[in-house]
C-alpha positions in Angstrom: 119.2 29.5 157.4 120.7 28.2 154.1 120.0 24.7 155.3 116.2 25.2 155.2 114.6 23.6 152.1 112.9 26.0 149.7 109.2 25.0 149.7 107.8 28.0 147.8 106.9 26.0 144.7 105.2 23.2 146.6 103.3 25.6 148.7 102.1 27.5 145.7 101.0 24.3 143.9 99.0 23.2 147.0 97.3 26.5 147.4 93.7 26.7 146.0 92.6 30.0 144.7 89.0 31.1 144.6 87.4 33.0 141.7 88.6 36.6 141.2 84.9 37.8 141.2 84.8 37.0 144.9 87.9 39.0 145.6 86.5 41.8 143.4 83.3 42.0 145.5 85.3 42.1 148.8 88.0 44.5 147.6 85.6 46.9 145.9 82.0 46.7 147.1 82.7 45.8 150.7 85.4 48.4 151.0 83.1 51.1 149.7 80.4 50.1 152.2 82.9 49.9 155.1 84.6 53.2 154.2 81.3 55.0 153.8 80.2 53.8 157.2 83.4 54.9 158.8 83.3 58.3 157.2 79.6 58.9 157.8 79.4 57.8 161.4 83.0 58.7 162.3 83.2 56.1 165.1 87.0 56.3 165.4 87.3 60.1 165.2 88.4 60.4 168.9 91.1 57.7 168.3 92.2 59.5 165.1 92.4 62.8 167.0 94.3 61.3 169.9 96.7 58.9 168.2 96.9 59.3 164.4 96.9 62.9 163.5 100.6 62.7 162.8 100.2 59.6 160.6 97.2 60.6 158.4 96.4 64.0 157.0 92.6 63.5 157.2 90.1 61.3 159.0 89.1 60.0 155.6 92.7 58.8 154.9 92.6 57.1 158.3 89.2 55.6 157.5 90.5 54.3 154.2 93.4 52.5 156.0 90.9 51.0 158.5 88.7 49.8 155.6 91.8 48.2 154.0 92.4 46.2 157.3 88.7 45.1 157.2 89.2 43.9 153.6 92.3 41.9 154.4 90.4 40.3 157.3 87.5 39.5 155.1 89.7 38.0 152.4 91.5 35.8 155.0 88.2 34.7 156.5 86.8 33.9 153.1 89.9 31.9 152.3 89.5 30.0 155.6 85.9 29.1 155.1 86.2 28.2 151.5 89.2 25.9 152.3 87.0 24.3 155.1 84.1 23.8 152.6 86.5 22.3 150.0 88.0 19.9 152.6 84.6 18.8 153.8 83.3 18.2 150.3 86.4 16.3 149.5 85.9 14.1 152.6 82.2 13.8 151.9 81.5 15.4 155.2 78.7 17.8 156.2 79.3 21.5 155.5 80.4 23.9 158.3 77.9 25.4 160.7 76.6 28.7 159.4 78.2 31.7 161.2 81.1 29.6 162.6 83.6 32.1 161.3 81.5 35.2 162.0 82.5 37.6 164.7 80.3 40.6 165.1 82.0 43.7 166.6 80.4 46.7 164.8 78.7 49.0 165.9 79.7 48.7 169.6 83.3 47.3 169.7 84.7 49.8 172.2 83.5 51.8 175.2 83.2 55.6 175.1 86.8 56.2 176.1 
C-alpha cells in the first residue's frame, strides 16, 4: 500500500467544520435527554439482561453506551445536512426538504421479543 498517495492534508483542507456550539448541544444536552429516557423507561433492559450483562456492570453503563451511539449518529446526520445546505447555497439552489434526513424509530423500534 506504499504506492497509495497520502491525501490526509487535502482531505482536511476540504472539510468544513461547523460551530463548536452545535457539537456542544448534541454531545451534552442531547446525550442527557437520550440517556435519561433510556434509564427512566429502560426500553432495552431485556436485551441488556440477555446479551450484555458480561460487557457492562450496570444497565446505566449500557444506556450510556447506547446514548453515545445516538450522539455519534446525530453528529454524522448534522454533518450531512449542513454539508447539503452549504452545497445548495453555494449553487444558489433551494434548501433541502424538511425532514429528509429524519428517521423516527423511538419509541417502538423493536417488537416485544
